[in-house]
PDB file of N, CA, C and O in Angstrom, chain B, residues numbered from 101:
ATOM      1  N   MET B 101      53.866  72.674 -13.023  1.00  0.00           N
ATOM      2  CA  MET B 101      55.044  72.917 -12.207  1.00  0.00           C
ATOM      3  C   MET B 101      54.931  74.320 -11.600  1.00  0.00           C
ATOM      4  O   MET B 101      54.562  75.274 -12.286  1.00  0.00           O
ATOM      5  N   GLU B 102      55.237  74.428 -10.368  1.00  0.00           N
ATOM      6  CA  GLU B 102      55.184  75.691  -9.641  1.00  0.00           C
ATOM      7  C   GLU B 102      56.223  76.680 -10.189  1.00  0.00           C
ATOM      8  O   GLU B 102      57.315  76.278 -10.591  1.00  0.00           O
ATOM      9  N   GLN B 103      55.879  77.967 -10.202  1.00  0.00           N
ATOM     10  CA  GLN B 103      56.753  79.011 -10.764  1.00  0.00           C
ATOM     11  C   GLN B 103      58.148  78.994 -10.136  1.00  0.00           C
ATOM     12  O   GLN B 103      59.146  79.116 -10.847  1.00  0.00           O
ATOM     13  N   ALA B 104      58.225  78.847  -8.827  1.00  0.00           N
ATOM     14  CA  ALA B 104      59.532  78.836  -8.153  1.00  0.00           C
ATOM     15  C   ALA B 104      60.369  77.637  -8.592  1.00  0.00           C
ATOM     16  O   ALA B 104      61.585  77.749  -8.745  1.00  0.00           O
ATOM     17  N   MET B 105      59.727  76.503  -8.791  1.00  0.00           N
ATOM     18  CA  MET B 105      60.440  75.309  -9.241  1.00  0.00           C
ATOM     19  C   MET B 105      60.958  75.489 -10.664  1.00  0.00           C
ATOM     20  O   MET B 105      62.062  75.055 -10.991  1.00  0.00           O
ATOM     21  N   ILE B 106      60.157  76.129 -11.502  1.00  0.00           N
ATOM     22  CA  ILE B 106      60.574  76.390 -12.880  1.00  0.00           C
ATOM     23  C   ILE B 106      61.795  77.308 -12.886  1.00  0.00           C
ATOM     24  O   ILE B 106      62.756  77.077 -13.621  1.00  0.00           O
ATOM     25  N   GLY B 107      61.745  78.345 -12.060  1.00  0.00           N
ATOM     26  CA  GLY B 107      62.867  79.270 -11.968  1.00  0.00           C
ATOM     27  C   GLY B 107      64.145  78.592 -11.523  1.00  0.00           C
ATOM     28  O   GLY B 107      65.215  78.846 -12.077  1.00  0.00           O
ATOM     29  N   LYS B 108      64.040  77.737 -10.531  1.00  0.00           N
ATOM     30  CA  LYS B 108      65.217  77.003 -10.056  1.00  0.00           C
ATOM     31  C   LYS B 108      65.750  76.073 -11.140  1.00  0.00           C
ATOM     32  O   LYS B 108      66.962  75.919 -11.293  1.00  0.00           O
ATOM     33  N   PHE B 109      64.839  75.453 -11.895  1.00  0.00           N
ATOM     34  CA  PHE B 109      65.238  74.554 -12.980  1.00  0.00           C
ATOM     35  C   PHE B 109      65.975  75.323 -14.068  1.00  0.00           C
ATOM     36  O   PHE B 109      67.026  74.881 -14.533  1.00  0.00           O
ATOM     37  N   ILE B 110      65.436  76.472 -14.482  1.00  0.00           N
ATOM     38  CA  ILE B 110      66.081  77.288 -15.510  1.00  0.00           C
ATOM     39  C   ILE B 110      67.459  77.724 -15.032  1.00  0.00           C
ATOM     40  O   ILE B 110      68.435  77.637 -15.777  1.00  0.00           O
ATOM     41  N   SER B 111      67.538  78.189 -13.797  1.00  0.00           N
ATOM     42  CA  SER B 111      68.807  78.645 -13.240  1.00  0.00           C
ATOM     43  C   SER B 111      69.832  77.513 -13.192  1.00  0.00           C
ATOM     44  O   SER B 111      70.989  77.700 -13.570  1.00  0.00           O
ATOM     45  N   ALA B 112      69.410  76.360 -12.736  1.00  0.00           N
ATOM     46  CA  ALA B 112      70.324  75.214 -12.629  1.00  0.00           C
ATOM     47  C   ALA B 112      70.830  74.786 -14.003  1.00  0.00           C
ATOM     48  O   ALA B 112      72.018  74.507 -14.167  1.00  0.00           O
ATOM     49  N   CYS B 113      69.941  74.733 -14.984  1.00  0.00           N
ATOM     50  CA  CYS B 113      70.346  74.342 -16.343  1.00  0.00           C
ATOM     51  C   CYS B 113      71.308  75.359 -16.935  1.00  0.00           C
ATOM     52  O   CYS B 113      72.297  74.993 -17.570  1.00  0.00           O
ATOM     53  N   ARG B 114      71.014  76.638 -16.726  1.00  0.00           N
ATOM     54  CA  ARG B 114      71.871  77.707 -17.245  1.00  0.00           C
ATOM     55  C   ARG B 114      73.265  77.614 -16.639  1.00  0.00           C
ATOM     56  O   ARG B 114      74.267  77.703 -17.349  1.00  0.00           O
ATOM     57  N   LYS B 115      73.322  77.437 -15.330  1.00  0.00           N
ATOM     58  CA  LYS B 115      74.611  77.362 -14.636  1.00  0.00           C
ATOM     59  C   LYS B 115      75.374  76.099 -15.020  1.00  0.00           C
ATOM     60  O   LYS B 115      76.600  76.124 -15.123  1.00  0.00           O
ATOM     61  N   GLU B 116      74.663  75.003 -15.229  1.00  0.00           N
ATOM     62  CA  GLU B 116      75.292  73.751 -15.642  1.00  0.00           C
ATOM     63  C   GLU B 116      76.004  73.920 -16.983  1.00  0.00           C
ATOM     64  O   GLU B 116      77.046  73.311 -17.224  1.00  0.00           O
ATOM     65  N   LYS B 117      75.431  74.753 -17.848  1.00  0.00           N
ATOM     66  CA  LYS B 117      76.027  75.013 -19.162  1.00  0.00           C
ATOM     67  C   LYS B 117      77.081  76.117 -19.104  1.00  0.00           C
ATOM     68  O   LYS B 117      77.733  76.413 -20.105  1.00  0.00           O
ATOM     69  N   GLY B 118      77.244  76.727 -17.919  1.00  0.00           N
ATOM     70  CA  GLY B 118      78.240  77.771 -17.748  1.00  0.00           C
ATOM     71  C   GLY B 118      77.850  79.087 -18.402  1.00  0.00           C
ATOM     72  O   GLY B 118      78.715  79.852 -18.827  1.00  0.00           O
ATOM     73  N   LEU B 119      76.557  79.352 -18.484  1.00  0.00           N
ATOM     74  CA  LEU B 119      76.071  80.568 -19.123  1.00  0.00           C
ATOM     75  C   LEU B 119      75.643  81.607 -18.088  1.00  0.00           C
ATOM     76  O   LEU B 119      75.125  81.269 -17.023  1.00  0.00           O
ATOM     77  N   THR B 120      75.867  82.863 -18.422  1.00  0.00           N
ATOM     78  CA  THR B 120      75.324  83.949 -17.610  1.00  0.00           C
ATOM     79  C   THR B 120      73.892  84.190 -18.071  1.00  0.00           C
ATOM     80  O   THR B 120      73.467  83.675 -19.106  1.00  0.00           O
ATOM     81  N   GLN B 121      73.159  84.970 -17.300  1.00  0.00           N
ATOM     82  CA  GLN B 121      71.802  85.319 -17.713  1.00  0.00           C
ATOM     83  C   GLN B 121      71.844  86.063 -19.045  1.00  0.00           C
ATOM     84  O   GLN B 121      70.982  85.851 -19.898  1.00  0.00           O
ATOM     85  N   MET B 122      72.829  86.924 -19.229  1.00  0.00           N
ATOM     86  CA  MET B 122      72.967  87.685 -20.467  1.00  0.00           C
ATOM     87  C   MET B 122      73.214  86.754 -21.655  1.00  0.00           C
ATOM     88  O   MET B 122      72.618  86.934 -22.717  1.00  0.00           O
ATOM     89  N   GLN B 123      74.080  85.772 -21.486  1.00  0.00           N
ATOM     90  CA  GLN B 123      74.385  84.840 -22.564  1.00  0.00           C
ATOM     91  C   GLN B 123      73.158  84.016 -22.938  1.00  0.00           C
ATOM     92  O   GLN B 123      72.892  83.805 -24.122  1.00  0.00           O
ATOM     93  N   LEU B 124      72.407  83.547 -21.943  1.00  0.00           N
ATOM     94  CA  LEU B 124      71.195  82.788 -22.219  1.00  0.00           C
ATOM     95  C   LEU B 124      70.182  83.665 -22.944  1.00  0.00           C
ATOM     96  O   LEU B 124      69.539  83.225 -23.897  1.00  0.00           O
ATOM     97  N   ALA B 125      70.044  84.895 -22.493  1.00  0.00           N
ATOM     98  CA  ALA B 125      69.114  85.830 -23.125  1.00  0.00           C
ATOM     99  C   ALA B 125      69.475  86.053 -24.588  1.00  0.00           C
ATOM    100  O   ALA B 125      68.593  86.080 -25.446  1.00  0.00           O
ATOM    101  N   GLU B 126      70.751  86.211 -24.877  1.00  0.00           N
ATOM    102  CA  GLU B 126      71.193  86.417 -26.260  1.00  0.00           C
ATOM    103  C   GLU B 126      70.863  85.202 -27.125  1.00  0.00           C
ATOM    104  O   GLU B 126      70.438  85.352 -28.271  1.00  0.00           O
ATOM    105  N   LYS B 127      71.057  84.007 -26.582  1.00  0.00           N
ATOM    106  CA  LYS B 127      70.750  82.783 -27.332  1.00  0.00           C
ATOM    107  C   LYS B 127      69.253  82.654 -27.629  1.00  0.00           C
ATOM    108  O   LYS B 127      68.859  82.117 -28.664  1.00  0.00           O
ATOM    109  N   LEU B 128      68.428  83.154 -26.707  1.00  0.00           N
ATOM    110  CA  LEU B 128      66.975  83.064 -26.863  1.00  0.00           C
ATOM    111  C   LEU B 128      66.372  84.315 -27.507  1.00  0.00           C
ATOM    112  O   LEU B 128      65.165  84.391 -27.733  1.00  0.00           O
ATOM    113  N   ASN B 129      67.236  85.293 -27.798  1.00  0.00           N
ATOM    114  CA  ASN B 129      66.805  86.563 -28.392  1.00  0.00           C
ATOM    115  C   ASN B 129      65.770  87.279 -27.520  1.00  0.00           C
ATOM    116  O   ASN B 129      64.754  87.776 -28.005  1.00  0.00           O
ATOM    117  N   ILE B 130      66.062  87.313 -26.229  1.00  0.00           N
ATOM    118  CA  ILE B 130      65.220  88.012 -25.254  1.00  0.00           C
ATOM    119  C   ILE B 130      66.132  88.866 -24.378  1.00  0.00           C
ATOM    120  O   ILE B 130      67.352  88.840 -24.541  1.00  0.00           O
ATOM    121  N   THR B 131      65.552  89.617 -23.458  1.00  0.00           N
ATOM    122  CA  THR B 131      66.374  90.439 -22.565  1.00  0.00           C
ATOM    123  C   THR B 131      66.845  89.621 -21.365  1.00  0.00           C
ATOM    124  O   THR B 131      66.219  88.634 -20.979  1.00  0.00           O
ATOM    125  N   ASN B 132      67.961  90.057 -20.787  1.00  0.00           N
ATOM    126  CA  ASN B 132      68.449  89.374 -19.587  1.00  0.00           C
ATOM    127  C   ASN B 132      67.502  89.622 -18.415  1.00  0.00           C
ATOM    128  O   ASN B 132      67.465  88.834 -17.470  1.00  0.00           O
ATOM    129  N   ARG B 133      66.743  90.705 -18.472  1.00  0.00           N
ATOM    130  CA  ARG B 133      65.754  90.965 -17.425  1.00  0.00           C
ATOM    131  C   ARG B 133      64.661  89.896 -17.448  1.00  0.00           C
ATOM    132  O   ARG B 133      64.147  89.511 -16.398  1.00  0.00           O
ATOM    133  N   ALA B 134      64.311  89.423 -18.628  1.00  0.00           N
ATOM    134  CA  ALA B 134      63.307  88.364 -18.727  1.00  0.00           C
ATOM    135  C   ALA B 134      63.822  87.081 -18.072  1.00  0.00           C
ATOM    136  O   ALA B 134      63.090  86.411 -17.343  1.00  0.00           O
ATOM    137  N   VAL B 135      65.067  86.751 -18.333  1.00  0.00           N
ATOM    138  CA  VAL B 135      65.674  85.563 -17.724  1.00  0.00           C
ATOM    139  C   VAL B 135      65.674  85.714 -16.208  1.00  0.00           C
ATOM    140  O   VAL B 135      65.330  84.780 -15.485  1.00  0.00           O
ATOM    141  N   SER B 136      66.056  86.876 -15.736  1.00  0.00           N
ATOM    142  CA  SER B 136      66.076  87.136 -14.298  1.00  0.00           C
ATOM    143  C   SER B 136      64.687  86.977 -13.690  1.00  0.00           C
ATOM    144  O   SER B 136      64.535  86.382 -12.623  1.00  0.00           O
ATOM    145  N   LYS B 137      63.684  87.505 -14.364  1.00  0.00           N
ATOM    146  CA  LYS B 137      62.306  87.386 -13.869  1.00  0.00           C
ATOM    147  C   LYS B 137      61.868  85.931 -13.829  1.00  0.00           C
ATOM    148  O   LYS B 137      61.203  85.506 -12.884  1.00  0.00           O
ATOM    149  N   TRP B 138      62.239  85.161 -14.857  1.00  0.00           N
ATOM    150  CA  TRP B 138      61.879  83.742 -14.862  1.00  0.00           C
ATOM    151  C   TRP B 138      62.506  83.044 -13.668  1.00  0.00           C
ATOM    152  O   TRP B 138      61.845  82.282 -12.962  1.00  0.00           O
ATOM    153  N   GLU B 139      63.794  83.310 -13.448  1.00  0.00           N
ATOM    154  CA  GLU B 139      64.536  82.612 -12.404  1.00  0.00           C
ATOM    155  C   GLU B 139      64.061  83.005 -10.996  1.00  0.00           C
ATOM    156  O   GLU B 139      64.122  82.195 -10.071  1.00  0.00           O
ATOM    157  N   THR B 140      63.602  84.214 -10.842  1.00  0.00           N
ATOM    158  CA  THR B 140      63.127  84.662  -9.527  1.00  0.00           C
ATOM    159  C   THR B 140      61.644  84.428  -9.326  1.00  0.00           C
ATOM    160  O   THR B 140      61.119  84.636  -8.233  1.00  0.00           O
ATOM    161  N   GLY B 141      60.961  83.991 -10.388  1.00  0.00           N
ATOM    162  CA  GLY B 141      59.540  83.713 -10.293  1.00  0.00           C
ATOM    163  C   GLY B 141      58.652  84.940 -10.370  1.00  0.00           C
ATOM    164  O   GLY B 141      57.480  84.882  -9.998  1.00  0.00           O
ATOM    165  N   VAL B 142      59.202  86.061 -10.855  1.00  0.00           N
ATOM    166  CA  VAL B 142      58.434  87.293 -10.957  1.00  0.00           C
ATOM    167  C   VAL B 142      57.528  87.275 -12.179  1.00  0.00           C
ATOM    168  O   VAL B 142      56.432  87.835 -12.144  1.00  0.00           O
ATOM    169  N   SER B 143      57.971  86.638 -13.263  1.00  0.00           N
ATOM    170  CA  SER B 143      57.198  86.609 -14.511  1.00  0.00           C
ATOM    171  C   SER B 143      55.952  85.757 -14.357  1.00  0.00           C
ATOM    172  O   SER B 143      55.987  84.696 -13.734  1.00  0.00           O
ATOM    173  N   HIS B 144      54.858  86.222 -14.923  1.00  0.00           N
ATOM    174  CA  HIS B 144      53.596  85.473 -14.840  1.00  0.00           C
ATOM    175  C   HIS B 144      53.210  84.891 -16.184  1.00  0.00           C
ATOM    176  O   HIS B 144      52.122  84.331 -16.314  1.00  0.00           O
ATOM    177  N   SER B 145      54.068  85.004 -17.190  1.00  0.00           N
ATOM    178  CA  SER B 145      53.728  84.474 -18.524  1.00  0.00           C
ATOM    179  C   SER B 145      54.435  83.181 -18.798  1.00  0.00           C
ATOM    180  O   SER B 145      54.264  82.600 -19.869  1.00  0.00           O
TER     181      SER B 145
END
């Protein structure tokens, strides 16, 4: 799956659950910056 498509999927799922990037990050025990990078396709990992 292309990085941009993955980011859109993560964003759509997060919004469907009514979560902010910060809330999702807390649930995954990661930073909200990581979530933002995933959603924008900046992360390469």
